[in-house]
TIMARNU-410074 format. One record per residue (C-alpha): residue number from 1; residue in three letters; x, y, z. Coordinates in Angstrom, 2 decimals, padded with zeros to 5 digits. Layout:
<rs>
   n res      xx      yy      zz
 NUM Ala       X       Y       Z
...
</rs>
This chain:
<rs>
   n res      xx      yy      zz
   1 Met -078.36  091.82  010.37
   2 Leu -080.20  088.50  010.75
   3 Ser -078.45  087.08  007.72
   4 Gln -075.12  087.83  009.36
   5 Ile -076.05  086.09  012.64
   6 Leu -077.67  082.89  011.31
   7 Pro -074.46  081.33  009.93
   8 Trp -073.04  081.31  013.47
   9 Val -076.06  079.61  015.04
  10 Thr -076.44  075.83  015.06
  11 Val -079.49  073.83  016.13
  12 Val -078.46  070.57  017.81
  13 Asn -081.04  067.78  018.04
  14 Glu -081.81  065.94  021.27
  15 Tyr -079.85  062.88  020.15
  16 Glu -076.82  064.88  018.98
  17 Arg -073.87  066.65  020.53
  18 Val -071.32  068.98  018.93
  19 Ala -067.63  068.89  019.68
  20 Val -066.26  072.43  019.85
  21 Phe -062.86  073.29  018.38
  22 Arg -061.51  076.74  019.19
  23 Leu -058.51  077.77  017.14
  24 Gly -057.87  074.11  016.45
  25 Arg -058.04  072.93  020.06
  26 Ile -060.89  070.87  021.53
  27 Val -062.66  072.76  024.32
  28 Gly -065.55  070.37  025.03
  29 Tyr -068.96  069.68  023.58
  30 Arg -072.36  071.38  023.57
  31 Gly -076.01  070.61  022.96
  32 Pro -078.80  069.89  022.55
  33 Gly -080.66  073.05  021.54
  34 Val -079.49  076.30  019.97
  35 Val -075.71  076.61  020.11
  36 Trp -073.81  079.81  019.30
  37 Arg -070.46  079.64  017.56
  38 Leu -067.84  082.36  017.78
  39 Pro -067.23  083.66  014.26
  40 Phe -063.96  082.61  012.64
  41 Ile -062.71  081.15  015.93
  42 Glu -064.80  078.05  016.70
  43 Arg -065.65  075.03  014.60
  44 Phe -068.35  072.43  015.35
  45 Gln -068.45  068.71  014.58
  46 Lys -071.65  066.78  015.28
  47 Val -071.73  063.34  016.89
  48 Asp -074.75  061.04  017.20
  49 Ser -075.26  060.02  020.85
  50 Arg -077.91  057.34  020.26
  51 Ile -077.28  053.66  020.95
  52 Val -075.68  051.89  018.00
  53 Thr -076.11  048.16  017.34
  54 Val -073.07  046.28  016.08
  55 Asp -073.54  042.76  014.73
  56 Val -070.19  041.09  015.28
  57 Glu -069.40  038.72  012.43
  58 Pro -069.09  035.01  013.32
  59 Gln -065.65  034.34  014.74
  60 Glu -063.91  030.97  014.58
  61 Cys -062.53  030.40  018.06
  62 Ile -060.83  027.65  020.04
  63 Ser -062.18  026.96  023.51
  64 Arg -059.94  026.25  026.48
  65 Asp -060.39  022.49  025.98
  66 Asn -059.31  022.80  022.31
  67 Val -062.76  022.51  020.72
  68 Pro -063.31  024.62  017.57
  69 Val -066.47  026.73  017.81
  70 Thr -068.00  029.52  015.75
  71 Val -069.51  032.34  017.80
  72 Asn -071.18  035.60  016.87
  73 Ala -072.44  038.34  019.14
  74 Val -074.23  041.69  019.26
  75 Val -072.79  044.80  020.92
  76 Tyr -074.82  047.88  021.92
  77 Tyr -072.86  051.08  022.51
  78 Arg -073.27  054.84  022.52
  79 Val -070.93  057.83  022.41
  80 Glu -070.79  059.25  025.92
  81 His -068.01  061.83  025.41
  82 Pro -068.07  063.28  021.88
  83 Asp -064.80  065.17  022.37
  84 Lys -062.90  061.93  023.11
  85 Ala -064.65  060.08  020.26
  86 Ile -063.37  062.67  017.77
  87 Val -059.92  063.44  019.14
  88 Asn -058.68  060.08  020.47
  89 Val -059.66  057.84  017.54
  90 Lys -060.18  058.50  013.85
  91 Asn -063.22  056.23  013.39
  92 Tyr -064.70  055.18  016.71
  93 His -067.37  052.99  015.08
  94 Arg -064.87  050.91  013.12
  95 Ala -062.55  050.73  016.11
  96 Thr -065.37  049.44  018.31
  97 Ile -066.18  046.69  015.80
  98 Glu -062.56  045.57  015.63
  99 Ile -062.12  045.50  019.40
 100 Ala -065.39  043.56  019.73
 101 Gln -064.15  040.85  017.36
 102 Thr -060.79  040.40  019.08
 103 Ser -062.37  040.53  022.54
 104 Leu -064.89  037.87  021.53
 105 Arg -062.13  035.47  020.49
 106 Ser -060.15  036.04  023.68
 107 Thr -063.23  035.64  025.89
 108 Ile -064.19  032.34  024.24
 109 Gly -060.63  031.03  024.58
 110 Arg -060.74  031.36  028.37
 111 Arg -063.67  028.94  028.79
 112 Thr -064.37  025.28  028.07
 113 Leu -067.13  024.16  025.73
 114 Asp -069.39  023.11  028.61
 115 Glu -068.97  026.54  030.20
 116 Leu -069.76  028.29  026.92
 117 Leu -073.00  026.35  026.50
 118 Ser -074.17  026.58  030.11
 119 Glu -072.95  030.08  031.04
 120 Val -073.98  032.19  028.05
 121 Val -075.02  035.16  030.21
 122 Glu -071.71  035.15  032.09
 123 Val -069.78  034.99  028.80
 124 Ala -071.72  038.01  027.49
 125 Asp -071.01  039.94  030.70
 126 Asp -067.29  039.18  030.46
 127 Leu -067.28  040.33  026.83
 128 Lys -069.02  043.57  027.80
 129 Arg -066.44  044.34  030.49
 130 Val -063.51  043.71  028.15
 131 Ile -064.90  045.91  025.35
 132 Asp -065.97  048.64  027.76
 133 Val -062.48  048.94  029.23
 134 Ala -060.88  049.12  025.78
 135 Thr -063.30  051.76  024.43
 136 Asp -063.38  053.97  027.51
 137 Glu -060.57  056.21  026.24
 138 Trp -062.55  056.75  023.02
 139 Gly -065.56  058.12  024.90
 140 Val -067.63  055.05  023.96
 141 Lys -069.83  053.34  026.56
 142 Val -070.88  049.72  025.96
 143 Ser -074.35  049.28  027.41
 144 Arg -074.99  045.63  026.57
 145 Thr -073.65  042.56  024.76
 146 Glu -075.42  039.38  023.70
 147 Ile -074.16  036.02  022.42
 148 Lys -076.31  035.23  019.39
 149 Asp -075.14  031.76  018.45
 150 Ile -072.56  029.13  019.36
 151 Arg -071.99  026.52  016.66
 152 Val -069.96  023.36  017.20
 153 Pro -068.86  020.75  014.62
 154 Asp -071.35  018.01  013.70
 155 Glu -069.13  015.27  015.16
 156 Met -068.98  017.07  018.48
 157 Arg -072.75  017.66  018.43
 158 Lys -073.40  013.92  017.92
 159 Ala -071.00  013.03  020.72
 160 Met -072.73  015.49  023.04
 161 Ala -076.13  013.99  022.18
 162 Lys -074.89  010.47  023.00
 163 Glu -073.38  011.69  026.25
 164 Ala -076.63  013.40  027.23
 165 Glu -078.63  010.25  026.44
 166 Ala -076.28  008.10  028.51
 167 Glu -076.57  010.55  031.39
 168 Arg -080.39  010.41  031.24
 169 Glu -080.34  006.60  031.27
 170 Arg -077.96  006.59  034.23
 171 Arg -080.22  008.91  036.21
 172 Ala -083.28  006.81  035.35
 173 Met -081.55  003.63  036.58
 174 Ile -080.54  005.34  039.81
 175 Ile -084.08  006.56  040.41
 176 Arg -085.53  003.08  039.77
 177 Ala -082.98  001.46  042.08
 178 Gln -083.72  003.99  044.81
 179 Gly -087.45  003.34  044.44
 180 Glu -087.01 -000.43  044.68
 181 Gln -084.75 -000.07  047.71
 182 Glu -087.24  002.20  049.44
 183 Ala -090.11 -000.20  048.68
 184 Ala -088.12 -003.15  050.05
 185 Asp -087.30 -001.22  053.22
 186 Arg -090.97 -000.38  053.71
 187 Leu -091.98 -004.03  053.25
 188 Val -089.40 -005.15  055.81
 189 Gln -090.65 -002.56  058.30
 190 Ala -094.27 -003.60  057.71
 191 Ala -093.42 -007.30  058.18
 192 Lys -091.64 -006.58  061.46
 193 Leu -094.54 -004.48  062.70
 194 Leu -097.14 -007.15  061.84
 195 Asp -094.99 -009.84  063.44
 196 Gln -094.86 -007.86  066.68
 197 Thr -098.63 -007.18  066.75
 198 Pro -100.80 -010.26  066.00
 199 Thr -103.92 -008.10  066.12
 200 Gly -102.54 -005.92  063.38
 201 Phe -101.81 -009.00  061.30
 202 Lys -105.43 -010.14  061.63
 203 Met -106.70 -006.68  060.70
 204 Arg -104.53 -006.72  057.60
 205 Tyr -105.81 -010.20  056.80
 206 Leu -109.44 -009.03  057.02
 207 Gln -108.67 -005.95  054.93
 208 Thr -107.24 -008.17  052.21
 209 Leu -110.42 -010.27  052.21
 210 Leu -112.53 -007.12  051.82
 211 Gln -110.41 -005.98  048.89
 212 Val -110.80 -009.35  047.19
 213 Ala -114.57 -009.24  047.73
 214 Glu -114.84 -005.71  046.30
 215 Glu -113.29 -006.81  043.00
 216 Gly -116.57 -008.47  041.95
 217 Asn -115.72 -012.08  042.78
 218 Thr -118.85 -014.15  043.43
 219 Ile -117.06 -016.79  045.52
 220 Val -114.34 -016.04  048.04
 221 Phe -112.47 -018.86  049.78
 222 Ala -111.38 -017.71  053.19
 223 Pro -109.59 -019.92  055.72
 224 Gly -110.85 -020.06  059.28
 225 Asp -109.23 -018.62  062.34
 226 Met -105.48 -018.92  062.04
 227 Gly -105.00 -019.73  065.72
 228 Ala -107.61 -022.52  065.67
 229 Ala -106.12 -023.98  062.51
 230 Asn -102.67 -024.06  064.06
 231 Ala -104.05 -025.74  067.22
 232 Ala -105.84 -028.40  065.15
 233 Val -102.68 -029.17  063.19
 234 Ala -100.67 -029.45  066.42
 235 Ala -103.26 -031.85  067.96
 236 Ala -103.24 -034.06  064.87
 237 Asp -099.46 -034.26  064.94
 238 Leu -099.53 -035.22  068.64
 239 His -102.11 -037.96  068.00
 240 Lys -100.01 -039.47  065.22
 241 Ser -096.90 -039.48  067.37
 242 Asn -098.75 -041.27  070.22
 243 Lys -099.96 -044.00  067.86
 244 Arg -096.42 -044.62  066.63
 245 Val -095.14 -044.99  070.22
 246 Ser -097.87 -047.41  071.42
 247 Gly -097.54 -049.68  068.36
 248 Pro -100.16 -052.13  066.94
 249 Pro -102.51 -054.02  069.35
 250 Glu -101.46 -057.58  070.46
 251 His -103.64 -060.56  069.37
 252 Pro -104.75 -063.02  072.15
 253 Lys -103.00 -066.38  072.22
 254 Val -105.08 -069.51  071.49
</rs>
């Protein structure tokens, strides 16, 4: 009795599903666990439902700005509906690889080289959406895509390096010019402030003397009071002008 029942019992693993054909027509899928099959009426076909990794071969593509690039990617997919994967396509794995290659070329062709290099994540997301739409009728679900490598010709790589170096030099010059302009503006503001406040000018003058003395100099030459010095110079100039007006003294006549 047991020997007659066992041929119609199938044990389906956790990572497997079985598509059920009844009198030649697909009626769905079953599993995991112990699955009973109607004798002489039903037929099972197992499908692996684990995630499959597809390494897309490097594809020679042309970007939107007519730059030749070589790109390869990785696609992760799993069979979500075993009945569709068996009925709607003969070899869903091979079909997924082919659609991944063509979708990669079309996705690269819609972007410029700068976009490809700076928006790798967005390119991978676009590729995932395109493949997922195409494989939906096969019962295949694309869970993730990754861009592995983007190779450009050596001439283009050298030109990009020169462009990047020129851009860095330009930014450095702008930063230096902005720093010099800011320093000049600060000096002008400080000069105006000291000119408006004589006391502040004297305090700055004394602070400068202290800084010179702290540098270890044994002798420091410091001028006297600026106001007194200016007054002395003005008095000397006035005395000289008076002497020129009065002229030399007259000698007595004999």
